[in-house]
C-alpha positions in Angstrom: 50.1 -1.6 -29.4 51.5 -2.6 -32.8 50.0 -5.4 -34.8 52.6 -7.8 -36.1 50.9 -9.4 -39.0 53.6 -7.6 -41.0 57.3 -7.2 -40.5 58.3 -5.4 -37.3 60.6 -3.2 -39.5 57.7 -1.6 -41.3 56.5 1.8 -40.0 52.9 2.2 -38.7 52.1 4.3 -41.9 53.4 1.5 -44.1 51.3 -1.1 -42.4 48.2 1.1 -42.6 48.9 1.6 -46.4 49.2 -2.2 -47.0 46.1 -2.9 -45.0 44.1 -0.3 -46.9 45.2 -1.8 -50.2 43.9 -5.2 -49.0 40.7 -4.1 -47.5 39.5 -1.1 -49.6 37.3 -3.2 -51.9 35.5 -4.8 -49.0 36.2 -8.3 -50.2 39.0 -8.9 -47.7 38.8 -8.6 -43.9 41.7 -8.9 -41.5 40.7 -10.3 -38.1 43.4 -9.7 -35.5 43.7 -11.9 -32.4 41.1 -14.3 -33.7 41.1 -18.1 -33.7 39.2 -20.8 -35.7 36.9 -22.7 -33.3 34.9 -24.8 -35.8 34.6 -25.7 -39.4 32.2 -27.5 -41.9 34.0 -29.6 -44.5 32.1 -31.5 -47.1 33.8 -33.7 -49.8 37.2 -32.2 -49.0 35.9 -28.6 -49.4 35.7 -26.1 -46.6 32.1 -24.7 -46.6 32.3 -22.5 -43.5 34.6 -21.4 -40.7 33.6 -20.2 -37.3 36.1 -18.1 -35.5 35.8 -16.4 -32.1 34.7 -13.2 -33.9 33.4 -14.2 -37.4 31.3 -16.8 -39.2 32.7 -17.1 -42.8 30.8 -18.9 -45.5 32.7 -20.4 -48.5 36.0 -19.0 -47.2 39.1 -18.3 -49.3 41.9 -18.9 -46.8 45.3 -17.5 -46.5 47.4 -18.8 -43.6 50.4 -16.6 -42.7 53.6 -17.8 -41.2 53.7 -17.0 -37.6 55.1 -17.9 -34.2 52.2 -20.4 -33.6 50.3 -21.2 -36.8 46.9 -22.6 -35.9 46.5 -25.4 -38.5 45.5 -28.2 -36.2 41.8 -28.0 -37.3 42.8 -28.7 -40.9 45.4 -31.5 -40.5 42.9 -34.2 -41.2 41.4 -32.5 -44.3 44.5 -30.8 -45.9 48.0 -32.1 -46.3 50.5 -29.6 -44.7 54.2 -29.4 -44.2 55.5 -27.3 -41.3 52.3 -25.3 -41.2 52.3 -24.6 -45.0 49.5 -26.2 -47.1 51.1 -27.8 -50.1 48.3 -29.8 -51.7 45.0 -31.5 -51.0 45.2 -35.0 -49.6 
């Protein structure tokens, strides 16, 4: 089964190369088929995220455009426009 975090036009080898570039330092982890289930926000800053698979302390978040962007947990904390964060409230 192909993972469609990237364009469907990319070959499997291209996707593997891109992923290796992101993850080789160990600082970035890609979690497929995961979902944010809880968060801790203090003074407008996200301190931790709990997903179905991971607990992430002091996260640096990147939300990708997708068919169903899951931004609902952050609508009260961060201002967003069509699923894209554009500035803090």
